Each structure stands twice: as C-alpha cells, then as structure tokens.
Backbone bond lengths (Angstrom), bond angles and torsions (degrees), N, CA, C in turn:
res aa  C-N    CA-C-N  psi(-1)  N-CA   C-N-CA  omega(-1)  CA-C   N-CA-C  phi
1 M - - - 1.446 - - 1.532 111.00 -
2 E 1.355 115.74 -35.13 1.465 119.82 178.80 1.527 110.81 -61.80
3 A 1.337 116.39 -41.19 1.465 120.16 -179.83 1.525 110.44 -62.30
4 F 1.315 117.53 -42.60 1.458 122.41 179.91 1.527 111.41 -65.00
5 L 1.332 116.75 -49.32 1.464 120.44 -176.78 1.531 111.94 -68.15
6 A 1.320 117.04 -42.68 1.468 120.08 178.60 1.526 110.27 -64.19
7 S 1.312 117.15 -42.25 1.464 121.39 179.65 1.519 111.25 -63.05
8 T 1.322 116.54 -42.11 1.464 120.77 178.84 1.524 110.57 -62.05
9 A 1.318 116.59 -50.68 1.468 120.62 -176.32 1.526 111.81 -64.37
10 I 1.307 116.67 -46.14 1.466 120.48 -176.77 1.520 110.94 -62.44
11 V 1.317 117.43 -47.97 1.469 119.85 -176.82 1.525 111.30 -72.26
12 A 1.318 118.66 -37.70 1.466 119.65 178.20 1.527 110.43 -59.80
13 L 1.314 116.79 -43.25 1.464 119.89 178.66 1.528 111.75 -70.79
14 A 1.322 116.89 -42.65 1.467 120.26 -178.51 1.526 111.63 -65.60
15 E 1.308 117.40 -28.20 1.466 121.76 -176.94 1.524 112.66 -75.77
16 M 1.330 117.82 -21.19 1.461 120.38 -177.97 1.528 110.24 -62.31
17 G 1.307 115.80 118.58 1.459 121.21 -179.55 1.515 114.05 79.75
18 D 1.327 117.33 3.33 1.460 122.05 179.72 1.526 109.78 -72.46
19 K 1.328 115.93 160.95 1.466 119.11 -177.49 1.525 112.62 -62.24
20 T 1.339 118.75 -30.05 1.463 119.03 177.73 1.524 111.17 -71.36
21 Q 1.332 117.29 -31.56 1.460 119.04 175.25 1.534 109.69 -68.97
22 L 1.301 116.19 -39.94 1.468 119.62 175.56 1.532 110.60 -63.82
23 L 1.329 116.62 -37.48 1.465 120.74 175.94 1.531 110.36 -61.91
24 A 1.327 117.96 -40.84 1.470 121.32 178.23 1.523 110.62 -59.41
25 I 1.317 116.77 -40.04 1.470 121.13 179.15 1.524 110.20 -66.33
26 V 1.323 116.31 -43.56 1.473 120.48 179.37 1.529 110.46 -62.41
27 L 1.315 116.73 -45.58 1.470 120.19 -179.84 1.523 111.42 -64.80
28 A 1.330 117.21 -39.88 1.464 120.84 178.51 1.519 111.02 -63.73
29 A 1.330 116.09 -39.47 1.465 119.65 179.50 1.528 111.26 -68.87
30 R 1.317 117.49 -36.03 1.469 120.53 -177.88 1.518 113.22 -77.90
31 F 1.341 116.77 -40.45 1.470 119.59 -174.66 1.518 113.84 -95.24
32 R 1.321 117.21 -35.05 1.460 122.56 -175.26 1.536 111.92 55.21
33 K 1.340 114.76 38.29 1.467 122.85 177.29 1.524 107.58 -132.98
34 P 1.331 117.52 86.39 1.466 119.53 -172.29 1.534 115.25 -64.27
35 V 1.316 119.00 -37.68 1.471 119.93 -174.53 1.534 111.72 -64.42
36 P 1.346 120.50 -50.31 1.465 118.03 178.11 1.539 112.94 -63.50
37 I 1.313 117.05 -32.01 1.468 120.06 177.77 1.528 109.73 -66.79
38 I 1.314 117.26 -46.16 1.466 121.36 179.38 1.532 110.84 -62.32
39 L 1.324 116.94 -42.33 1.473 120.02 177.99 1.526 111.19 -65.12
40 G 1.315 117.59 -38.00 1.464 121.25 176.45 1.519 111.57 -63.33
41 I 1.337 116.41 -42.55 1.468 120.88 176.98 1.525 110.09 -61.90
42 L 1.330 116.83 -43.92 1.460 121.94 -178.77 1.526 111.43 -61.02
43 V 1.322 117.06 -50.66 1.469 120.53 -176.85 1.530 110.82 -66.19
44 A 1.327 116.90 -43.30 1.472 120.42 179.48 1.521 110.93 -63.07
45 T 1.323 116.66 -42.22 1.463 120.61 -179.07 1.514 110.99 -68.14
46 L 1.320 117.99 -43.22 1.469 120.47 177.82 1.528 110.47 -57.64
47 A 1.311 117.32 -47.11 1.464 120.57 -178.75 1.529 111.04 -64.98
48 N 1.319 116.47 -49.50 1.457 121.12 -176.21 1.528 111.51 -65.18
49 H 1.314 117.05 -45.89 1.457 120.32 -175.47 1.523 112.54 -76.92
50 A 1.330 118.74 -27.27 1.467 120.13 174.91 1.529 109.58 -64.16
51 V 1.313 116.15 -43.94 1.469 119.99 177.75 1.531 109.96 -64.47
52 A 1.332 117.03 -44.28 1.464 120.92 -178.69 1.532 111.25 -63.11
53 A 1.325 117.67 -44.96 1.469 120.86 179.42 1.524 110.49 -64.71
54 L 1.325 117.14 -38.40 1.464 121.42 177.74 1.525 110.67 -64.44
55 V 1.326 117.03 -44.24 1.464 120.72 177.68 1.527 110.14 -59.06
56 G 1.323 116.86 -46.19 1.462 120.59 179.34 1.519 112.62 -62.32
57 A 1.327 116.70 -45.89 1.466 120.87 -178.66 1.529 110.98 -65.90
58 Q 1.323 116.96 -41.57 1.470 120.23 179.24 1.521 111.34 -66.62
59 A 1.321 116.26 -40.97 1.467 119.67 177.82 1.525 109.98 -61.09
60 A 1.322 117.18 -41.68 1.466 121.05 179.85 1.531 110.83 -65.60
61 A 1.335 116.66 -38.41 1.464 120.09 -179.53 1.534 111.45 -68.91
62 I 1.307 116.44 -37.10 1.472 120.97 -178.19 1.526 111.11 -80.05
63 L 1.311 115.89 -39.88 1.464 121.37 -172.18 1.520 112.20 -105.11
64 E 1.306 117.17 47.31 1.463 120.24 -179.81 1.519 110.67 -64.12
65 G 1.289 115.54 156.63 1.456 120.59 176.63 1.510 111.01 132.94
66 A 1.311 114.86 164.43 1.461 120.84 -177.82 1.521 111.52 -62.14
67 W 1.320 117.67 -37.41 1.465 120.01 -178.20 1.523 110.71 -64.30
68 F 1.357 117.62 -37.25 1.467 119.78 179.06 1.522 110.38 -71.02
69 G 1.332 117.36 -39.89 1.463 120.83 175.64 1.517 111.27 -59.64
70 T 1.327 115.76 -39.71 1.465 120.89 177.36 1.525 110.13 -65.08
71 L 1.324 117.21 -42.04 1.464 121.97 178.84 1.534 111.14 -61.72
72 V 1.330 117.45 -43.99 1.466 121.33 178.35 1.529 109.78 -64.03
73 A 1.330 117.18 -42.71 1.469 121.16 179.04 1.528 110.35 -60.93
74 I 1.319 116.26 -45.08 1.467 120.46 178.95 1.528 110.32 -63.78
75 S 1.335 116.77 -34.78 1.473 119.06 178.76 1.529 110.91 -64.86
76 F 1.333 117.72 -34.00 1.467 120.10 176.29 1.529 110.43 -66.21
77 V 1.323 116.88 -42.15 1.460 120.23 177.73 1.532 109.65 -62.58
78 A 1.343 116.79 -44.21 1.472 120.86 178.16 1.529 111.13 -61.68
79 M 1.343 116.59 -39.45 1.471 119.90 177.54 1.525 109.94 -62.46
80 G 1.315 116.59 -38.84 1.463 120.18 178.00 1.514 111.36 -60.78
81 L 1.316 116.65 -44.00 1.463 120.21 178.87 1.528 110.99 -67.76
82 W 1.332 117.20 -39.28 1.467 122.00 178.53 1.524 110.59 -63.05
83 T 1.332 116.67 -35.79 1.459 121.62 -179.35 1.526 111.85 -61.33
84 L 1.325 116.90 -26.86 1.464 120.19 179.42 1.529 112.83 -73.02
85 I 1.330 117.21 -10.94 1.468 121.17 178.61 1.526 107.70 -96.61
86 P 1.340 118.45 109.05 1.469 120.17 -177.15 1.528 111.67 -70.17
87 D 1.329 114.90 146.67 1.462 121.04 177.68 1.512 110.33 -89.41
88 K 1.317 114.96 154.09 1.464 122.14 173.21 1.515 107.44 -133.01
89 L 1.298 115.96 143.60 1.458 120.81 177.23 1.517 107.51 -97.78
90 D 1.306 116.67 115.08 1.470 120.84 179.80 1.515 109.98 -67.46
91 E 1.308 116.18 140.87 1.459 119.86 176.60 1.523 110.63 -61.37
92 D 1.339 117.36 -35.22 1.465 120.47 178.75 1.521 110.90 -63.72
93 G 1.344 116.97 -33.17 1.452 121.70 -177.31 1.512 113.28 -89.06
94 A 1.314 117.52 0.54 1.463 120.51 -179.62 1.519 109.52 -69.27
95 P 1.329 116.84 141.30 1.456 119.91 -177.72 1.526 112.12 -67.40
96 R 1.297 115.78 151.29 1.462 123.10 173.80 1.534 106.34 -109.09
97 P 1.347 117.77 83.31 1.452 122.13 -163.78 1.526 117.87 -82.99
98 A 1.295 120.95 4.05 1.459 120.97 -170.39 1.525 114.44 -61.68
99 R 1.304 119.07 -29.65 1.456 120.93 -169.62 1.526 115.58 -81.63
100 F 1.329 119.35 -36.15 1.460 120.10 -167.38 1.519 115.61 -109.43
101 G 1.297 119.95 -2.73 1.450 122.08 -179.85 1.520 112.26 87.64
102 A 1.310 115.40 165.85 1.463 122.02 -172.52 1.527 112.89 -65.18
103 F 1.329 118.42 -46.68 1.465 120.64 -175.88 1.521 111.72 -64.71
104 L 1.312 117.97 -54.86 1.467 121.27 -176.18 1.530 111.55 -64.72
105 T 1.324 117.11 -41.28 1.467 120.15 178.10 1.524 110.20 -61.57
106 T 1.332 117.07 -45.28 1.465 120.99 179.64 1.521 110.28 -64.13
107 L 1.319 117.03 -45.71 1.463 121.06 -179.56 1.528 111.50 -56.25
108 V 1.318 116.24 -52.18 1.467 120.81 -177.45 1.530 110.97 -67.02
109 C 1.330 116.33 -48.13 1.466 119.59 -178.11 1.524 111.67 -61.80
110 F 1.323 117.29 -46.57 1.461 120.02 -178.80 1.517 111.45 -64.37
111 F 1.309 116.94 -43.35 1.460 119.52 -179.64 1.528 110.37 -60.33
112 L 1.319 116.70 -47.23 1.465 120.81 -177.72 1.528 112.65 -69.32
113 V 1.328 117.26 -42.81 1.464 120.49 -178.47 1.528 110.62 -68.23
114 E 1.307 117.49 -28.90 1.472 121.53 -179.04 1.534 112.02 -74.29
115 I 1.315 118.36 -19.69 1.472 120.88 -179.99 1.525 109.09 -64.51
116 G 1.304 115.64 121.18 1.459 121.80 -179.75 1.519 114.12 78.65
117 D 1.323 117.49 1.12 1.463 121.73 179.65 1.527 109.55 -73.26
118 K 1.331 116.11 160.30 1.465 118.53 -176.71 1.524 112.60 -62.57
119 T 1.332 119.12 -30.83 1.462 118.98 178.68 1.527 110.99 -72.22
120 Q 1.329 117.90 -31.29 1.462 119.66 175.15 1.531 110.18 -70.54
121 V 1.308 116.88 -42.89 1.465 120.56 177.37 1.534 109.83 -62.68
122 A 1.322 116.63 -39.98 1.466 120.22 176.98 1.527 110.43 -62.84
123 T 1.325 116.97 -38.09 1.465 120.72 178.87 1.526 110.91 -65.29
124 I 1.316 117.22 -39.27 1.471 120.59 175.87 1.532 109.35 -61.51
125 A 1.332 116.31 -46.62 1.469 120.42 -179.99 1.530 111.21 -63.94
126 L 1.323 117.52 -40.46 1.467 120.86 177.68 1.525 110.67 -65.92
127 G 1.328 117.42 -39.36 1.463 120.95 175.90 1.516 111.12 -60.65
128 A 1.336 116.57 -41.26 1.460 120.83 177.77 1.522 111.22 -68.35
129 R 1.310 116.22 -38.60 1.474 120.66 -177.63 1.522 111.55 -68.28
130 Y 1.327 117.07 -47.47 1.460 120.67 -173.15 1.523 114.05 -99.06
131 Q 1.315 118.50 -20.22 1.462 123.91 -178.23 1.530 112.12 50.37
132 D 1.325 115.48 40.18 1.462 122.71 178.42 1.530 106.96 -133.05
133 V 1.314 115.69 90.75 1.468 121.62 -172.88 1.517 111.57 -60.42
134 V 1.319 117.51 -43.16 1.462 120.72 -176.51 1.533 111.03 -66.26
135 A 1.336 116.95 -49.05 1.469 120.05 -178.40 1.524 111.34 -65.13
136 V 1.325 117.40 -41.25 1.467 120.50 -179.96 1.528 110.07 -67.65
137 T 1.328 117.72 -44.67 1.470 120.38 179.04 1.523 110.60 -62.15
138 A 1.318 117.20 -45.09 1.467 120.68 179.21 1.528 110.49 -62.97
139 G 1.321 116.67 -43.72 1.465 120.48 -178.97 1.517 112.88 -66.88
140 T 1.337 117.02 -46.31 1.462 118.93 -179.19 1.525 111.28 -68.09
141 T 1.312 116.57 -34.69 1.471 119.70 177.25 1.527 110.07 -66.82
142 L 1.327 116.99 -43.52 1.469 119.57 176.65 1.525 110.13 -61.09
143 G 1.321 116.99 -42.20 1.463 120.27 177.87 1.522 111.85 -59.34
144 M 1.330 116.82 -43.71 1.471 120.79 177.34 1.526 110.77 -61.80
145 M 1.320 116.42 -42.04 1.461 119.80 -178.41 1.534 110.53 -68.86
146 L 1.323 117.27 -39.54 1.468 120.28 178.32 1.533 111.52 -61.29
147 A 1.305 116.24 -34.43 1.468 120.15 179.73 1.525 112.43 -83.07
148 N 1.332 117.39 -32.99 1.465 119.75 -171.37 1.530 115.36 -95.77
149 I 1.311 118.72 -27.55 1.470 119.01 178.52 1.531 110.94 -61.86
150 P 1.344 118.40 -47.86 1.471 116.98 175.81 1.528 112.25 -60.65
151 A 1.319 117.09 -34.81 1.468 120.34 179.02 1.522 110.80 -63.19
152 V 1.324 116.97 -38.53 1.468 120.80 178.73 1.527 110.20 -66.22
153 F 1.328 116.75 -43.88 1.461 119.63 -176.59 1.533 113.57 -80.53
154 L 1.302 116.78 -37.41 1.459 119.47 -172.76 1.526 113.87 -108.36
155 G 1.335 116.09 -17.03 1.453 122.10 173.07 1.506 115.95 51.86
156 E 1.298 114.19 -133.01 1.461 120.83 -173.48 1.525 112.78 -64.56
157 A 1.320 118.15 -30.55 1.471 120.33 179.12 1.525 110.20 -61.01
158 L 1.327 117.71 -38.32 1.455 121.97 177.96 1.526 110.92 -64.63
159 L 1.318 116.65 -45.11 1.463 119.99 -177.99 1.523 112.57 -67.12
160 R 1.327 116.91 -26.46 1.467 119.62 176.65 1.523 111.58 -72.22
161 R 1.328 118.20 -28.90 1.464 122.08 -176.13 1.526 113.76 -88.88
162 I 1.315 117.16 -27.15 1.464 120.54 -178.49 1.519 108.39 -89.94
163 P 1.323 117.90 122.63 1.462 119.34 177.07 1.528 109.89 -73.25
164 L 1.330 116.07 95.15 1.457 121.05 -174.24 1.518 112.75 -60.26
165 K 1.307 117.15 -30.35 1.458 119.42 178.59 1.528 109.75 -61.40
166 V 1.316 117.29 -42.63 1.464 121.19 178.81 1.527 110.35 -65.64
167 V 1.329 116.91 -43.39 1.464 120.82 179.08 1.529 109.67 -61.15
168 H 1.326 117.19 -42.92 1.468 120.60 179.72 1.526 110.43 -63.84
169 I 1.322 117.33 -39.58 1.466 120.39 179.69 1.531 110.72 -66.49
170 V 1.333 117.01 -42.01 1.465 120.60 178.14 1.527 110.01 -63.48
171 A 1.331 117.32 -45.48 1.468 120.96 179.07 1.523 110.62 -62.37
172 A 1.322 116.81 -44.31 1.467 121.04 179.86 1.523 110.49 -61.72
173 T 1.321 116.83 -42.77 1.461 121.43 179.56 1.522 110.63 -62.67
174 L 1.339 116.93 -40.55 1.462 121.42 178.63 1.526 110.66 -63.30
175 F 1.327 117.50 -47.14 1.468 121.11 178.04 1.531 110.77 -59.07
176 V 1.325 116.85 -49.10 1.467 121.10 -177.35 1.530 110.18 -63.67
177 A 1.323 117.72 -41.97 1.469 120.80 180.00 1.530 111.04 -62.18
178 I 1.317 116.82 -42.09 1.474 119.90 177.80 1.525 109.67 -64.52
179 G 1.331 116.77 -43.27 1.459 120.42 178.54 1.509 112.39 -60.59
180 V 1.323 116.88 -45.25 1.468 121.04 -179.95 1.531 109.84 -65.22
181 A 1.322 118.06 -42.86 1.464 121.30 178.53 1.540 110.52 -61.21
182 M 1.324 115.84 -39.33 1.462 119.46 178.14 1.522 110.62 -67.25
183 L 1.331 117.93 -40.00 1.473 120.75 177.42 1.520 110.79 -61.15
184 V 1.326 116.83 -42.47 1.453 121.03 178.90 1.536 109.90 -63.16
185 Q 1.326 116.07 -41.95 1.459 121.17 179.94 1.529 111.18 -65.23
186 V 1.322 117.58 -42.10 1.470 121.62 179.98 1.522 110.34 -65.50
187 R 1.307 117.07 -38.68 1.477 121.76 -175.70 1.527 112.36 -77.57
188 S 1.343 118.89 -17.44 1.458 119.45 -177.51 1.510 113.40 -96.26
C-alpha cells in the first residue's frame, strides 16, 4: 500500500506544470473531446509507466547492494531538484492532431512526450525503491490522472489558479525527503 500511495502522491505533484500536463491542455483546446483525451492519457501512461516500473524493479533485483540503494536515493534528490525547473511546451513541438482523432493523437503524443520525462524517471526510481511493479504502475498512473483530468476539463483556468511554484516546491521537498530517508536507511 505504501508503494501505491507514495507513487500516487509523488507523480501527482511532479506532474503539475509538467510538459505532459501542458500537452493535455493543448489537446483539450484543439479537440474539445475530454473522454477520448482522458482515455488516451490513461492508456499511454499505463504502457509507459508499466515499462518504467519494471525497469526500476528489475534493476533493483539485479543490482542489489548498498551502492545501488545510494544511487536510487540520490536519484530521488536529483528528481526533487529537477522538479524545481518548470516545463514549457514549445509551439513547434505542439501536436498537429487533425488527422488521427483525439484518442489516437493523445495516446501517441503522451507516450512519446513521457519518454525521459521526470514522471517516467520518477516511476523508474519508485520501481527500484519498492520493487512492486503493479503497485507503482497503478500509483503513478493514478497520480498522472489526478493531475491531468482537471487539466483536460479546466485547462488554462486551472493553471492560473494553482500557484505552480508552490506545487513544485512541495513536490521537490517530497522527492528530497524520500531520498534523504533512503540514504539514512542505506547507511544504517
């Protein structure tokens, strides 16, 4: 249960103001069809985060030892610092969705944009930390949905009301605290 709840909280906070959340707003504005967009986000996130959690869990199983625990802990601290850098969606990189419909465009765009994104990296680290692919995938996917469903429905109005700087600081603090706690655990 800890893996699920921690994964949900970390990714929901990390996703606020992230480029995939901005992509959700762009897609919602272009298509004005929230259900296919939400389903596209769900399927893309499940696929992407299942692979990421599996990679993390497998790496942890193969690379056991204090040095690997230290590496995972440091990755959480690095994720915290990365979270303080807000993402922007370039107009050049914005999808041109007219041809394939809302669901397929969202599925492909979200899957591709999520590759190497901080929430995917966080999912790898969570997979390594908890070694529970199902709980981490379910938690990170729920976190993505908690952050992106309101973005689809409320779009830019939501982002104007939420102080993203505060959200980024809270997310960064959570990542760093987990990293420090893991370092203490590895060293003891």
